[in-house]
C-alpha positions, 0 to 999 in steps of 0.5 A: 122663490122665497117671500120678499125679505124686509131689511131692517137696520143692520139686517143680515140678508138670508141666503135662501134663494140660491139659484133664484132671485132674492127680493128684498125691501125696507121701510126706510133707507137701510144699511146692512150689518157691518160684518155679515151682509148675507148669512155668514159664509158656511159649507151650506151655502157654498156655490150659492149664487143669488140675484138680489133685487130691491123690490121697494122704494127705499135705498138699501146699502149692502155693506162691504165688509170681511165677509162681503167683497164687492167691486172697488171694495165699495158698498153696493147701493140698491135703489128701487129695482136695482139688482146685484148678483152675488156668490158664496165660496162657502165656509171660511170664504166669502160672499162676492159681488159677481 
């Protein structure tokens, strides 16, 4: 399991926990990048499934955008200990909330 990743303002979450738990935190309320919430979809992450969990105390908002599609076409807000499962369809595809 990779180390906890600290998300900065307009940060991109690294897709380095395929098949595992991706722990994220931030130093204040943050919203991810408006184009790539996660590492841009690529052949290398086709079929990647990650359980993303906010292990910090600040809210992290996963921006719904061209490369991240979530339920209700809405941003996903993760409070402390909240979790979301995401998966990638790879190159020329998307990251989806599952």
